[in-house]
N, C-alpha and C positions, 0 to 999 in steps of 0.2 A: 443319299434318296433310296427309303427301299425302292421297292417292286408295285405294294398296294397303292400309295403316294404319288407316282410316275402314272398308272393306272386312273388316279380318281382326279388326275390336274390335267388329264387328257382330253384332248376336243369327240362328243359325240360326233352321231352321222348328224345331227343338227346343227352342230362348229359351235354350241354351249360348252363351258367348262362349269363339269364340275366339282364344285371343292367338299373336301369331305367337311363333316359337320364339329361343332366344339369339342363335342367329346372326345372326339376322334384323338384329340391333341392333350385331355387333362386330365383322362381317365384311367391314362399308366403315369401322370403324377401324382394321382391321387391316393393312387395305388399303391404308390413304391412314397408316399412319406408316411403313409400308414404304416407299413411294414416295417419303416422306419422310428414311428413312435411306438412299439410294438418291441424291435431289440431294446431300445433307450429303457425302457420299460423293465424288459427281463433282464437288462446287467443293472440294470439299478437294483433290485432286489439281487440278483443271484449277490453284489456291491456288500448291501444289505447282513445279506444271510450269515457271509462265509467273516464278519467280523465280531467274533465267536470265538474257543479255544477247540482248536486246535492250527488254527489258520495262521500260513508263517508271519505275513507282512502285521494282522494286529499282536503277535507275540513280541513283535521285534519292534512294535506300536509302544507296550504293554513296558517291554524294559527301557527305552529309556524315557519313558513319566515316573517309574517309579523308583525309589519312594518317597522323591520328590509330592507325588498327588496329590500324598496323603489316604484316600478314601475313594475302597474298587467297590466296582458294580462287581456281580456276580464272572460275569467272562473274564473281568482282568484278574478277581482271584486266583482265578483257575485256570490262568498265566503263572502267575506269582505262588499258586501252590506245588506243581505237575515241572514249572521250566524250569524255577526262578531260589526251590528250593526253602520255600516259605513253609512253617511251624505254623497249624493253622490254632489258635492259642480262645478255646470257649472260658470266657467269661462267663456262660447263666450260670442259676444257681443247680445246685449238685441235684436235686430232681428233677434239676429240666434236662438236663444230660441226658439223666439215664430215662427215663420215658415213654417223653418225646425224639427223642435221634442223638447223634455225633455223625460230624460227618469225620470220614474213612482216617485215622493216624494222627488224629489232637489230643490236644491238650489242656484240660480241665480244672483251671485255679477258680474257681469261682471269685466275683465282687463279694458277692452274697453268703451271706450256711445263707442253709437252709433244712427244716423237717417239716415236717405231717402230724399237729393233733386233730386228735377229734374235740369239734364246738360241736358242745348242747343242744347252744340255740340255734346254731345253721344247720344239728341235728346228718352233721359230717365232718370230714377230717377237713383240713383247709391248711395251706402250706405259709407259716412263719417264718418270716425272715428276719436279716439283723448283718449287719456290717460284718465283712472279711475284715479286722483290723491286723489283720495280719498278710494282707491283699502281694505288697508290694518286696512284703519280702520274700514269701511266693515261690514270686513269677524272679525274681533274683538268685535264686539258691535252684531253683530249677533251668535260666537261664542266665551265667555268669557273666556273658559276651554280651557287651552294651553292644554289638552288631550284629548283633543273632536276628535272625529274617524272621519276624512276625505280624502275621494277619490276627488282629483282632473282631473275635465273633461273638453278640449277644445274640438275644429274638429278633429283633427286627429291628439292627440297628440302632435305635438310638436310646432304649434304658439302661445301654450298661459301657457301651460301646467309647463314648468319649470324654468320659472321664476315668476309660480304662486309659488310654493313649495320650490324657495331659497328667495321670502321671507316668507311665511312664520316659516321657518326655523330660518331665522332671528330674528324670536319673538319671539321663543319657543315654536313651537306647536312639536310636538313630535311623533302625531298616525299620518302622513299625506300621501298619498299613490298617483303617477303618475297612470293614463289609457293609458295603453300603447295602439295606436290611436285615444282613442277622441268618440268623439257621434256618430263618421261615425260605427266606430267597431264594437261599442258597437249596435247599430241598426240591425249591419249586424245578427248579432245573437239574438239581441229579439229583441220584438214586443215592443208597450207601455204601454204593458200591461205584458208585464216583460215575456211575452212566450214567448217561444224559438223560432226557425227560425230553418228547416230543407231543405229551400233548398236555390239555392244560385242566389233572388231575392238584389241585389246587387250587385253593380260597384261603384271602384272610381275610377272618375276621376275630375283634377284640371282646368278645362276649363268650360265655361256656357254662353250659346249661348240666351241665354235668358235673361228677363232683372235682375235685382237685385235684383227678386224680391223672386227670390228663389223660391223652390219647386211650387211654386204655379203658377208662371210661365210655371215651364215645363210640365205643364199637370201630377206634381206627387201630389196635394196639400197633405196637410194636413189631412184634409177628412180622402183620401183612403195614405197616410201611413201604418197602420195594415194590411194592405190584402198586402197578397203575393206576388205584382208587382217587376218589374225594377224598380230600384229607381234610379240617378245619381244623387251626394246632391252637390249642388252648389258652388262657393268656392267665401269667401267676403273678 
């Protein structure tokens, strides 16, 4: 028993016993519970934050899940790229690859052929696309080993990625993974030097008021991709 509590239980000069108020007991408990709740929230925040590359536990988890999991988030893809030796196979058009941006060390084999031509009706250049009938043969020539580790990315993870995965699967490739969100998602997290971004400089938008020249004509040219500036990806 504390000295303060013994004193409060002592009889006074009137002979009456003075008991401490309820808050004397509960105040410390409330404060303790509040502190524990704050610690739990902080721990939860830390746990959520470290579920990204290069956290060792996260890396180990990703290594166990892939390639069976099939489709990777940007953080999972970075583990495959940096820790597991996956090659980023970019299947966007050549126009997008050259003008919008690219992942360092990536290999470009477009699923669609593309070129820019002047459209007199729209009074601007537009991108003309057509199927690349030689795509799978080009991939096989570049990656003859069907056990090659390939991370497949298009612009948004929907346009070409699934078709590419199915085509590669039919050809017997076993270590193939699609990138969820494609290059746009990757660029929102990592810059062109593979550095991590920590600010909200990315906004996805599928309309583009400028011409089809992409980010060059929207005021966010390729030379300005790395700086932390707002960038709205063009749609091709």
